[in-house]
C-alpha positions, 0 to 999 in steps of 0.5 A, spaced: 130 374 178 125 372 184 121 366 183 115 364 187 110 359 188 104 358 193 103 352 196 097 348 200 096 343 205 092 341 211 098 343 215 103 349 214 109 343 213 105 340 208 103 347 205 111 348 205 112 342 201 107 343 196 110 350 194 117 348 194 115 343 189 112 347 185 117 352 185 122 346 183 127 348 188 134 345 189 137 343 196 142 347 196 138 353 194 136 358 200 128 358 200 125 363 203 117 361 206 112 366 208 106 363 212 099 366 208 094 363 213 094 357 218 090 351 217 082 352 220 078 345 223 071 344 220 066 346 225 063 339 228 068 336 223 063 338 217 062 346 216 067 351 214 075 350 215 081 351 211 087 349 208 094 352 210 097 357 205 104 358 204 108 362 199 116 360 198 120 364 194 128 364 192 132 369 188 136 366 182 141 370 177 138 373 171 139 370 165 143 373 160 139 377 154 139 373 147 143 377 142 140 380 136 142 376 130 138 380 125 142 382 120 142 390 117 139 391 111 144 392 105 146 399 103 145 403 097 149 401 091 153 407 091 156 405 098 158 398 095 164 399 094 166 402 101 162 396 104 167 392 100 173 395 103 171 395 110 170 388 109 177 386 106 180 390 113 176 387 119 178 390 125 180 385 130 177 385 136 178 381 143 172 376 145 169 379 151 170 375 157 163 371 160 162 374 167 161 369 173 155 368 176 153 372 182 154 367 188 152 368 195 159 367 199 159 362 204 158 364 211 164 362 216 161 358 223 163 362 229 163 360 236 156 361 240 160 366 245 160 371 239 153 371 237 149 376 241 145 373 246 139 378 244 139 375 237 134 370 234 141 366 233 142 367 240 135 365 243 136 359 238 142 357 242 140 359 248 134 354 248 138 348 245 143 349 251 138 347 256 135 342 252 142 339 251 143 339 259 137 336 261 139 330 256 146 330 259 150 332 253 156 335 256 163 339 253 158 340 247 162 345 242 156 349 238 158 353 232 153 358 228 153 361 221 148 366 221 145 368 214 140 373 211 133 370 215 136 364 218 142 360 221 145 353 221 148 351 228 153 345 228 154 341 234 160 337 235 162 332 241 161 326 244 155 322 246 150 326 241 147 319 238 141 321 243 140 328 240 140 324 233 135 319 234 132 314 230 134 316 222 134 323 225 127 324 227 129 327 234 134 331 230 129 334 226 124 334 232 129 339 236 130 343 230 123 344 230 123 346 237 129 351 237 126 354 230 120 356 235 124 359 240 128 363 235 121 366 232 118 367 239 118 375 237 115 374 230 117 373 223 120 367 220 127 365 221 130 359 219 134 354 223 138 348 221 141 343 226 147 339 224 151 334 228 158 333 224 157 331 217 150 327 219 146 331 214 150 331 208 151 323 209 144 322 210 142 326 204 147 322 200 143 316 202 137 318 201 139 320 193 142 313 192 135 310 195 131 315 190 135 313 185 134 306 186 128 306 187 126 310 181 130 305 176 126 300 179 119 303 178 122 304 170 123 297 169 117 294 172 112 300 171 109 299 178 109 305 184 114 304 189 112 307 196 118 309 201 118 309 208 115 315 212 120 321 212 120 328 215 118 334 210 126 336 209 127 328 207 121 328 203 124 334 199 131 331 198 127 325 194 123 329 190 129 333 187 133 327 186 127 324 182 126 331 178 133 329 175 131 322 172 127 322 166 120 317 166 119 317 173 114 322 178 114 322 185 108 325 190 107 326 197 101 322 200 098 321 207 098 325 213 102 327 219 107 321 221 105 317 215 106 322 210 111 318 205 114 319 198 111 314 192 115 314 186 111 312 180 111 312 172 111 318 168 104 319 166 101 315 172 097 316 178 101 316 185 097 311 189 099 306 194 102 300 191 099 293 192 102 289 197 101 283 192 103 286 187 097 286 183 095 278 183 090 276 187 092 269 186 098 269 189 095 271 196 095 264 199 101 263 196 107 262 201 103 263 208 105 260 213 101 255 217 098 258 224 101 256 230 094 258 234 090 253 237 083 253 235 078 256 240 073 251 239 071 247 246 074 240 247 070 234 250 073 229 255 073 221 252 068 217 255 069 213 261 068 206 262 063 208 269 059 213 264 056 207 260 050 204 264 051 197 267 044 195 265 040 195 258 035 199 256 028 197 260 022 197 257 016 200 259 011 195 257 015 189 261 010 185 265 010 185 273 
């Protein structure tokens, strides 16, 4: 069974996130993305323009058909005796074993030398090697697990902290560039970069964060906004919040400032106020300003400024 959803956004990434949220896909599911239309800017900022439109779909196993529990109509009275005899000696039947769900086998990662250079994965690895060389990262082991419409590229070696960057921002940016190199010939080929088990550890950290903040929201009934994150990390937060009753999540903001807001169920995903909604406490706890007033200062009067003689009246007689 294939389930799909359509998402919209000011950018393609925002549209992807919207579609995946509507789809309700989990992190481990292989979500396929189809870009329907790219965003168009308004003419002179006033006329026309349209949002990006993206379709996300995932293949899931069919649900087993429900058993028909409707009882058969009773037989005629002339066959009642034969029915009783059949019931008295029931046939022993072995219970049917539940058929295991069909799961996609895990693809084992192989060395980059075994990947065809003219394939999409090969083009992604070639571009990645050029970037690593310019960054000064040498003796890096690269393996790839090629999947349907995508590939997982794993890096291993020393000095790869520069590739990860602050909270994985550099790794996400490099993943985006490698994906563009793989899709240069058209189509959609999803490339995921990972360094060791960094993404697994980061995912667990984000899940713990979402759980902790969601409990605070339930306890205080106030919205909480998280720091700006990439679309991949926001998806992890949304998936974790979906498993918690009493709270919801939504993404707000644009570009690098786009973040997740966790709010009570039935509420609105607005940015929380910094003062906690109490204006009376706005001035409490503020430190005195260390800046010097810019008002001009006057020099103190000196003794020489005082006149030696008193005021001379104009009516004095000569």
